[in-house]
C-alpha positions in Angstrom: 14.5 -36.7 3.2 17.8 -34.8 3.1 17.7 -34.5 -0.7 14.2 -33.0 -0.5 15.3 -30.4 2.0 18.3 -29.5 -0.3 15.9 -29.2 -3.2 13.6 -26.9 -1.2 16.5 -24.7 -0.2 17.7 -24.5 -3.8 14.2 -23.5 -5.0 13.9 -20.9 -2.3 17.3 -19.4 -3.2 16.3 -19.4 -6.9 13.0 -17.7 -6.0 14.7 -15.1 -3.9 17.2 -14.3 -6.7 14.4 -14.1 -9.2 12.6 -11.5 -7.1 15.8 -9.5 -6.2 17.4 -9.4 -9.6 15.0 -6.6 -10.9 15.8 -4.5 -7.9 19.5 -5.0 -8.4 19.3 -4.1 -12.0 17.3 -1.0 -11.2 19.9 0.3 -8.7 22.8 -0.7 -11.0 21.3 1.1 -13.9 20.9 4.2 -11.8 24.8 4.4 -11.9 25.2 3.8 -15.6 25.6 6.0 -18.6 22.7 6.3 -21.1 24.6 4.1 -23.5 25.2 1.4 -21.0 21.6 1.4 -20.0 20.5 0.6 -23.6 23.4 -1.9 -24.3 22.5 -5.3 -25.6 23.0 -7.8 -24.0 22.5 -5.8 -20.8 25.4 -5.3 -18.4 24.8 -5.9 -14.7 27.4 -3.6 -13.3 28.3 -0.1 -14.6 31.9 0.5 -15.9 32.1 3.8 -14.2 29.7 4.9 -11.4 27.7 8.0 -12.5 26.8 9.6 -9.2 25.5 12.7 -11.2 22.5 10.6 -12.3 21.1 10.9 -8.8 21.5 14.7 -8.7 20.0 15.1 -12.1 17.1 12.8 -11.2 16.2 14.9 -8.1 16.5 18.2 -10.0 14.6 17.0 -13.1 11.2 17.6 -11.4 9.9 19.1 -8.1 10.4 15.8 -6.2 10.2 17.6 -2.9 6.6 18.6 -3.7 5.9 15.1 -4.9 7.3 13.7 -1.7 5.2 15.9 0.5 2.1 15.0 -1.4 2.8 11.3 -1.2 3.4 11.5 2.6 0.2 13.5 3.2 -2.0 11.2 1.0 -0.5 8.0 2.4 -0.8 9.0 6.0 -4.3 10.4 5.6 -5.7 7.4 3.7 -4.1 5.0 6.1 -5.4 6.8 9.2 -8.9 7.1 7.7 -9.0 3.5 6.6 -7.9 2.3 10.0 -10.6 4.3 11.8 -13.4 3.1 9.4 -12.1 -0.5 9.5 -12.0 -0.7 13.2 -15.5 0.7 13.6 -17.0 -1.4 10.8 -15.2 -4.6 12.0 -16.5 -4.1 15.5 -20.1 -3.6 14.3 -20.0 -6.8 12.2 -18.2 -8.8 14.8 -19.9 -7.9 18.1 -23.1 -5.9 17.5 -26.5 -7.2 16.5 -28.6 -5.1 14.2 -31.3 -5.6 11.6 -30.0 -6.7 8.2 -26.5 -7.4 9.5 -26.0 -10.6 7.5 -27.5 -9.2 4.3 -25.4 -6.0 4.5 -22.2 -8.0 5.2 -23.0 -10.3 2.2 -23.6 -7.3 -0.1 -20.4 -5.6 1.0 -18.5 -8.8 0.6 -19.7 -9.1 -2.9 -18.3 -5.7 -3.7 -14.8 -7.2 -3.3 -15.5 -9.1 -6.5 -15.8 -5.9 -8.5 -12.6 -4.9 -10.3 -11.3 -1.6 -9.2 -10.9 -0.4 -12.8 -14.7 -0.4 -13.1 -15.0 2.2 -10.3 -12.5 4.7 -11.8 -15.0 6.5 -14.1 -17.9 6.7 -11.5 -15.5 7.9 -8.9 -14.0 10.5 -11.2 -17.4 11.8 -12.3 -18.5 12.0 -8.6 -15.4 13.9 -7.6 -15.7 16.2 -10.6 -19.3 17.1 -9.7 -18.0 17.9 -6.2 -15.2 20.1 -7.6 -12.5 18.0 -5.9 -10.4 17.1 -9.0 -6.8 18.1 -8.5 -7.1 18.5 -4.8 -6.1 16.4 -1.8 -9.8 15.4 -1.5 -9.6 13.5 -4.8 -6.5 11.7 -3.7 -7.8 10.8 -0.2 -11.5 10.5 0.0 -12.1 7.4 -2.2 -9.6 5.4 -0.2 -10.8 6.2 3.4 -12.7 2.9 3.6 -11.9 -0.6 2.4 -14.2 -3.6 3.0 -11.2 -6.0 2.7 -9.7 -4.3 5.7 -13.0 -4.5 7.5 -13.3 -8.2 6.7 -9.8 -8.9 7.7 -10.1 -7.0 11.0 -13.5 -8.6 11.7 -11.9 -12.0 11.7 -9.5 -10.9 14.4 -12.3 -9.2 16.5 -14.5 -12.3 16.1 -11.7 -14.5 17.7 -12.4 -12.7 21.0 -15.0 -14.7 22.9 -18.5 -13.1 23.1 -18.5 -14.0 26.8 -15.8 -11.4 27.4 -17.9 -8.8 25.6 -21.0 -9.6 27.7 -18.9 -9.6 30.9 -17.5 -6.2 30.1 -21.0 -4.9 29.4 -22.2 -6.3 32.8 -19.3 -4.5 34.5 -20.5 -1.2 33.1 -18.1 -0.9 30.1 -19.6 0.8 27.0 -19.2 -0.6 23.5 -16.7 2.3 22.9 -14.6 1.3 25.9 -14.7 -2.4 25.1 -13.6 -1.6 21.5 -10.6 0.5 22.4 -9.5 -1.1 25.6 -9.9 -4.8 24.7 -10.4 -5.4 21.0 -8.0 -3.0 19.5 -5.0 -3.9 21.8 -5.8 -7.6 21.1 -5.7 -7.0 17.4 -2.6 -4.8 17.3 -0.7 -7.0 14.9 -3.6 -7.2 12.5 -4.2 -3.4 12.6 -0.5 -2.8 12.0 -0.5 -5.2 9.0 -3.6 -3.4 7.5 -2.0 0.0 8.0 1.3 -1.1 6.5 -0.3 -2.7 3.5 -2.5 0.4 2.9 0.4 2.9 3.2 2.5 0.9 0.8 -0.5 0.7 -1.7 -1.2 4.4 -1.4 2.5 5.3 -1.7 2.9 3.2 -4.9 -0.5 4.2 -6.5 -0.1 5.5 -10.0 -3.2 5.3 -12.0 -5.6 7.2 -9.7 -3.3 10.1 -8.9 -2.5 10.4 -12.7 -6.2 10.7 -13.5 -7.3 13.1 -10.8 -4.4 15.5 -10.8 -3.4 17.8 -13.6 -0.7 20.1 -12.1 2.7 19.4 -10.6 1.8 20.8 -7.2 -0.7 17.9 -6.6 1.2 15.0 -8.2 2.7 12.2 -6.1 6.0 10.5 -6.5 5.0 7.6 -8.9 3.3 10.1 -11.2 6.4 12.3 -11.1 8.5 9.5 -12.7 6.9 10.6 -16.0 9.4 13.5 -16.1 12.0 11.1 -17.5 9.8 9.9 -20.4 9.3 12.1 -23.5 8.8 11.8 -27.2 12.5 11.7 -27.7 12.9 8.6 -25.5 13.4 7.5 -21.9 16.3 8.6 -19.7 16.8 5.2 -18.1 19.6 6.0 -15.6 17.8 9.0 -14.2 14.5 7.1 -14.2 16.0 4.2 -12.3 17.6 6.6 -9.8 14.3 8.4 -9.2 12.5 5.0 -8.9 15.0 4.1 -6.2 14.0 7.3 -4.4 10.3 6.2 -4.6 10.6 2.6 -3.4 13.4 2.9 -0.8 11.2 4.3 2.1 8.6 1.5 1.6 11.3 -1.2 1.4 12.8 0.1 4.7 9.5 0.3 6.4 8.4 -3.1 5.2 11.6 -4.8 6.4 11.2 -3.1 9.8 7.6 -4.1 10.2 7.5 -7.4 8.3 6.8 -9.5 11.4 3.6 -7.6 12.0 2.3 -8.3 8.5 3.0 -12.0 9.0 1.4 -12.1 12.4 -1.5 -10.0 11.4 -2.4 -12.2 8.4 -1.9 -15.3 10.5 -4.3 -14.0 13.2 -7.1 -13.6 10.7 -7.0 -17.2 9.7 -6.9 -16.2 6.0 -4.7 -18.4 3.9 -3.4 -17.5 0.4 
């Protein structure tokens, strides 16, 4: 039994190192010279720390504008998705209406559709609405997610229906029951959904690249293209800029990690 525990610990350590090594290499490369970044075999530590890489990375593109755009888009999509998810989950968990099961099944089936198949229809729709290269194009398509609705519905469904009927008998409206009982009870799940959405929105690359065509509307991940050109890639500056991009999300995730674990556990979903 002891040997099995030791083996498990060794595998966990190896797994952790495997995941952390790319991040270590990224930060290390941000301090290297261009020659060291391309050296074969690669060196893990720079010979001389090049602090100027960070300054050049920040000045190479309007990262302040990209940062503002990323913050606005991430917060707007997360807030919108939380509102639509809470309302949708409540309807499917506690309300009775005609076609409820059929509608739920159809929406559940949409989760099987690859997101790449929706890129062209969404782009054409936004183009017809003249929303390309606006905040609307970056925000509107992501204001609702049935995965979030489904996840939150599982949490709402765990609250006994007897409590809902008792609240109705006491004069509470559906709106009051939702915000005073269900939402506080599902706080960890809601936090997990919000955190996962804001990370996904912050790291999104393909969609912002497609629907924006000027620097004033680009987000941070798209802005990393400034370090790639026909003449090559500026790896030290690119790694420094990449650190700028992921650091806020890493800090936020580490601060709220317990809510993600608790939220997923409360839904009863297992990976």
